C-alpha positions, -999 to 999 in steps of 0.1 A, spaced: 503 -226 -185 472 -208 -192 450 -204 -161 413 -210 -164 394 -176 -166 362 -170 -147 331 -175 -170 314 -141 -177 276 -140 -174 275 -132 -212 293 -165 -216 268 -183 -195 240 -168 -214 256 -176 -248 259 -214 -239 222 -218 -229 205 -228 -261 171 -242 -269 181 -278 -260 190 -263 -224 158 -245 -223 136 -277 -232 155 -297 -204 149 -268 -179 114 -265 -187 110 -305 -185 126 -303 -152 103 -275 -138 72 -295 -149 83 -327 -132 91 -308 -99 56 -293 -100 42 -324 -107 61 -342 -78 52 -315 -54 16 -316 -65 15 -355 -62 31 -356 -26 5 -330 -16 -24 -348 -27 -11 -380 -14 -4 -364 21 -38 -350 22 -57 -382 15 -37 -407 35 -8 -394 53 16 -417 66 33 -415 101 62 -436 114 71 -438 150 100 -455 172 76 -453 202 54 -481 215 29 -474 185 -3 -487 196 -11 -504 231 -46 -521 241 -57 -525 276 -86 -542 292 -103 -540 325 -104 -571 346 -133 -572 368 -133 -595 396 -165 -611 415 -175 -606 441 -160 -572 442 -138 -561 471 -118 -529 479 -85 -547 478 -90 -554 441 -92 -517 433 -54 -515 425 -33 -519 394 -57 -511 370 -61 -486 341 -62 -457 364 -27 -464 378 -13 -464 341 -29 -434 332 -15 -417 364 19 -428 354 13 -411 319 2 -380 334 29 -377 359 54 -379 328 35 -351 310 59 -322 301 38 -297 283 -1 -307 281 -28 -327 291 -62 -325 276 -90 -344 289 -125 -349 275 -142 -373 298 -179 -381 301 -175 -386 340 -145 -382 364 -145 -396 400 -111 -414 403 -92 -394 429 -59 -407 419 -62 -394 383 -78 -363 397 -46 -356 418 -22 -364 389 -39 -337 369 -36 -314 399 3 -322 402 7 -317 366 -11 -282 368 11 -272 398 45 -282 380 35 -258 350 20 -284 325 -12 -270 308 -42 -289 319 -77 -285 302 -107 -305 310 -142 -309 294 -170 -331 309 -207 -334 307 -227 -312 331 -246 -343 343 -215 -352 365 -206 -316 373 -208 -326 412 -186 -355 410 -154 -356 429 -130 -349 397 -146 -317 386 -150 -301 421 -113 -310 429 -100 -296 398 -120 -264 400 -109 -257 437 -73 -264 423 -79 -235 399 -80 -258 367 -107 -246 344 -133 -270 336 -157 -266 305 -191 -284 311 -215 -294 282 -247 -282 292 -267 -293 260 -292 -322 260 -271 -346 240 -241 -361 261 -204 -350 258 -199 -388 257 -161 -389 248 -136 -405 270 -99 -395 256 -69 -381 271 -42 -362 250 -9 -359 266 20 -336 253 4 -335 217 17 -369 210 0 -396 228 -38 -404 229 -58 -427 253 -94 -434 241 -118 -463 241 -150 -471 262 -134 -464 295 -148 -436 317 -126 -421 344 -144 -437 373 -139 -463 400 -168 -486 386 -155 -484 349 -121 -493 362 -127 -522 384 -162 -533 380 -173 -529 343 -158 -544 312 -140 -518 292 -112 -513 268 -85 -486 261 -64 -478 231 -30 -459 236 -18 -444 204 16 -428 203 10 -404 171 15 -367 167 -11 -367 137 -36 -386 159 -30 -362 186 -38 -334 164 -72 -350 154 -83 -352 191 -68 -318 202 -87 -303 172 -120 -320 186 -110 -310 219 -106 -272 212 -140 -272 194 -155 -279 228 -129 -264 252 -123 -230 232 -152 -226 209 -181 -243 231 -193 -264 202 -208 -297 209 -228 -322 192 -243 -313 157 -226 -278 161 -192 -294 160 -175 -288 127 -164 -320 105 -127 -309 103 -105 -337 115 -72 -329 100 -60 -366 93 -87 -389 91 -67 -419 78 -31 -424 90 -7 -453 95 9 -457 129 38 -483 135 24 -502 105 -13 -502 115 -38 -484 94 -59 -462 116 -93 -443 107 -104 -417 130 -142 -403 132 -158 -378 154 -196 -376 158 -222 -363 157 -206 -345 125 -186 -374 111 -209 -401 101 -193 -430 117 -223 -452 107 -212 -456 71 -179 -468 73 -189 -493 100 -218 -505 77 -194 -507 50 -169 -529 71 -197 -552 80 -210 -554 44 -174 -567 36 -173 -593 63 -163 -626 48 -159 -650 77 -168 -635 112 -184 -605 131 -178 -603 167 -199 -578 187 -196 -564 224 -222 -538 227 -233 -519 259 -267 -508 239 -276 -515 204 -303 -494 187 -289 -484 155 -311 -501 127 -289 -497 99 -260 -512 115 -283 -541 127 -295 -546 92 -263 -551 79 -252 -574 107 -284 -596 100 -277 -597 62 -241 -608 66 -256 -636 92 -281 -648 65 -251 -647 38 -232 -673 61 -209 -650 80 -203 -662 117 -219 -637 138 -218 -637 175 -228 -609 200 -228 -601 236 -249 -573 248 -253 -555 283 -282 -573 300 -299 -540 315 -303 -527 279 -321 -556 266 -355 -537 265 -338 -501 258 -360 -480 235 -356 -490 200 -335 -520 210 -325 -542 179 -319 -573 202 -352 -588 193 -346 -586 158 -313 -602 163 -328 -629 181 -355 -635 155 -330 -636 128 -313 -664 146 -280 -645 153 -260 -657 182 -266 -630 206 -262 -634 246 -269 -613 275 -236 -607 294 -226 -623 325 -209 -594 343 -230 -585 374 -222 -549 370 -217 -538 335 -203 -548 300 -195 -514 289 -175 -521 255 -184 -507 222 -165 -530 200 -170 -549 165 -141 -573 154 -145 -582 117 -128 -610 99 -101 -612 129 -85 -583 111 -103 -550 117 -114 -535 151 -141 -508 157 -140 -492 189 -143 -461 209 -169 -440 230 -195 -446 201 -225 -470 213 -242 -485 184 -273 -462 188 -291 -434 169 -282 -410 197 -245 -418 192 -248 -414 155 -270 -382 155 -267 -362 187 -237 -369 210 -200 -360 212 -183 -394 205 -151 -405 187 -143 -438 168 -111 -456 160 -111 -482 133 -79 -504 135 -66 -524 107 -45 -550 123 -46 -587 128 -26 -586 160 -49 -560 174 -78 -578 165 -64 -608 181 -63 -591 215 -98 -580 209 -109 -616 199 -92 -630 231 -114 -604 253 -146 -613 233 -140 -650 236 -135 -644 279 -168 -622 279 -188 -646 255 -178 -677 277 -187 -659 309 -221 -647 291 -227 -683 283 -221 -696 316 -247 -672 330 -275 -681 307 
């Protein structure tokens, strides 16, 4: 029996003819093209899947008349549980902090070795939260600029984001109408961490903050999520575009409304036959530059809210399929000056939750007229 012999390098070279060369070149070109295609797709619309909870939505449930006994079981306790579970880091960008239990949770996290970082607006530097955090040797960065650091977000362990209209205060938790979106996503967390470090590390606020969001459009647990930061990101344009594309309904919950461009887009869809309903915080009826009178003159169904305290939402629900939410008031200062963040959630299920909240507030507002 003749044993096979090891092929020499000379033999391999002899068998590599022009056909093999063409095939190899073809495979190299296909590989390069594939890498380029994957890279471009990932940069423009990265996709993320998660086995965790994905996206959860919570609303405050104010009760009237208010009693101290009602001040339990709210969003503050949910956030405390999340902070107590943090293993590595907690970043907080909060316009205002006066919740004692959230503050104590941050101090506990700091003491067990979790990296705790906080940014807040200097207007509230003497609140309970900043004072106790500083006393516990937790570094707090204050925005001293004229525009507000108006964000309300928390990033936990670089993988979970809490954001919405909710300030970390007792009033906003138990007296005012607010919403929170909790998103389990490393990509979204990277966006918020990037924004946080611009403020905490670089001291850049408002218009001085660079427009460098790593993942402006992602998919989390099947939900398309758009993420925009102001004053650098021009949130107004996509909001107007969504409104202009509305086919059946636009529901708005607005703490204040002074953005003429968004207002004109809403009025135009109302005149085109789209069902528009709005509830606005009563105390901001006559705010400087308020668009309420323009809505009323156009015949838009707009009500003053029925909450004896504050209706603090900043929400638009379009065609029961898309939700705009975040810290972003529909105002010129939010669009052009403040530090803000916006989430646009493309999900009929999530839109249904916000529509239910709208119906509750709309019914309450109607009863109060």
